[in-house]
C-alpha positions as CSV (number, residue, x, y, z in Angstrom):
1,M,72.4,61.9,84.3
2,N,75.4,62.0,86.7
3,P,74.3,62.9,89.8
4,A,75.5,65.4,92.3
5,R,78.0,63.4,93.9
6,D,81.3,65.3,96.1
7,I,83.5,63.3,93.3
8,D,87.5,62.4,94.9
9,L,88.1,59.5,92.4
10,R,91.7,59.6,93.6
11,S,91.1,58.7,97.0
12,A,88.5,56.3,96.6
13,R,88.9,53.0,98.0
14,V,85.9,51.9,95.4
15,I,85.3,53.1,91.2
16,V,82.6,51.7,89.4
17,A,83.0,53.0,85.6
18,C,82.0,53.3,82.5
19,G,82.7,52.6,79.2
20,A,81.2,52.2,75.8
21,G,79.1,48.9,77.0
22,V,76.9,51.1,78.6
23,K,74.9,52.8,75.8
24,T,70.9,53.3,77.3
25,A,69.9,55.4,80.2
26,A,69.2,52.8,81.8
27,D,72.1,50.7,81.3
28,F,74.2,53.5,83.5
29,R,71.1,53.5,86.2
30,F,72.6,50.2,87.0
31,V,76.5,51.3,86.6
32,Q,74.5,54.3,89.7
33,D,72.9,51.6,91.5
34,L,76.3,49.5,91.5
35,A,78.3,52.5,92.9
36,D,75.9,53.7,95.4
37,C,75.5,50.1,97.5
38,L,78.5,49.8,97.4
39,G,79.0,53.5,98.5
40,A,81.5,53.6,95.4
41,Q,82.4,57.1,93.5
42,I,81.1,57.1,89.7
43,A,84.3,57.1,87.0
44,G,84.3,55.7,82.8
45,T,85.9,56.6,79.7
46,R,85.5,59.3,76.8
47,P,82.4,57.9,75.4
48,A,80.7,58.0,78.8
49,V,81.5,61.1,78.4
50,D,80.4,62.0,75.3
51,R,76.9,60.2,76.5
52,G,76.6,62.6,79.4
53,F,76.7,59.9,82.3
54,I,79.7,61.3,83.8
55,T,82.0,65.0,83.5
56,R,85.5,65.1,82.5
57,E,86.7,65.0,86.0
58,Q,85.8,61.7,86.7
59,M,87.2,60.0,82.5
60,I,90.1,58.2,83.8
61,G,93.0,57.2,81.4
62,Q,95.7,59.0,79.6
63,T,94.2,62.9,79.3
64,G,92.5,61.1,82.7
65,V,92.9,60.8,86.2
66,S,94.8,58.5,87.2
67,V,93.5,56.5,90.2
68,R,94.3,54.1,92.7
69,P,91.1,52.2,94.3
70,E,91.1,49.0,96.4
71,V,88.7,48.2,93.8
72,Y,88.2,49.0,90.0
73,I,85.3,48.0,89.0
74,A,85.5,48.1,85.3
75,I,81.4,48.4,83.5
76,G,81.3,48.0,79.2
77,I,85.2,49.2,79.4
78,S,87.7,47.3,76.3
79,G,90.6,48.6,78.2
80,S,92.0,50.2,75.8
81,S,95.7,51.2,76.5
82,Q,95.0,55.0,76.5
83,H,92.4,54.0,80.1
84,R,94.3,51.6,81.7
85,S,97.4,53.8,81.9
86,G,94.9,55.6,84.7
87,L,93.9,52.3,86.9
88,D,97.4,50.5,86.4
89,E,97.9,51.0,89.9
90,S,95.1,49.5,90.5
91,A,94.8,46.7,93.5
92,T,92.2,44.8,91.9
93,V,91.2,45.3,89.2
94,I,87.4,43.7,88.1
95,A,86.1,43.3,84.7
96,I,81.8,43.5,83.3
97,N,82.2,43.1,80.1
98,R,80.7,40.3,77.0
99,D,83.7,41.0,75.2
100,G,85.7,37.8,76.3
101,S,88.5,39.3,74.2
102,A,88.8,42.5,74.7
103,P,91.5,43.5,76.4
104,I,90.6,44.7,80.2
105,V,89.5,41.1,80.5
106,S,93.1,39.5,80.4
107,F,94.3,42.8,81.7
108,A,91.9,42.1,85.4
109,D,92.3,40.1,88.0
110,H,88.4,39.2,88.0
111,A,86.7,38.6,84.8
112,I,83.3,38.5,84.3
113,I,81.6,37.3,80.9
114,G,78.5,38.6,80.1
115,D,75.5,41.3,79.9
116,L,75.5,43.7,82.0
117,R,71.7,44.2,82.7
118,E,72.0,40.5,84.1
119,V,75.8,41.5,85.8
120,I,75.1,43.8,88.0
121,P,71.4,43.6,89.5
122,R,73.1,39.9,91.4
123,M,76.0,42.5,92.5
124,I,73.0,45.2,93.6
125,E,70.9,41.9,95.3
126,A,74.1,40.2,96.7
127,C,75.2,43.8,97.6
128,R,72.5,44.2,99.4
129,G,72.9,41.5,101.3
130,G,76.4,42.6,102.2
131,A,78.4,40.3,100.8
132,T,82.3,40.8,100.1
133,V,83.8,41.6,97.1
134,E,85.1,38.5,97.1
135,Q,81.2,37.6,97.2
136,L,79.8,39.9,94.5
137,I,82.1,38.6,91.6
138,Q,81.2,35.5,93.1
139,S,77.5,35.9,93.1
140,S,77.4,37.3,89.3
141,A,79.1,34.8,87.6
142,Q,77.0,32.4,88.3
143,G,74.7,31.7,85.6
144,Q,77.0,31.8,83.3
145,N,77.5,29.7,80.6
């Protein structure tokens, strides 16, 4: 499922990562579209590898790669300590998760509680309109309860 792209996570400026909350190919398409719009690398957790969305080389964490991007967008990632150990030097972490009590939410600099199928399209629309990362966070948070 992962399109051929040069994988260089250690020097990536922006990473869009997916976890267990990204369950279907349609869900993963949102991840791909957001990454494409941002010029970001795609990464993720073990469930994303197991589902065939990413390769093992794209796995972030204790048994994967450690990264230091300017922006790390975690989509559907619970935020286990094993995963966080691979991204704890990221400048800004944005969590998108339906579960407001997921560990990644308290770890993140910005948390957007909501369904990726609603949040990500708003981010993509804002990105295509030339929005900054800060504006993406604001636009994706609109409509939250």
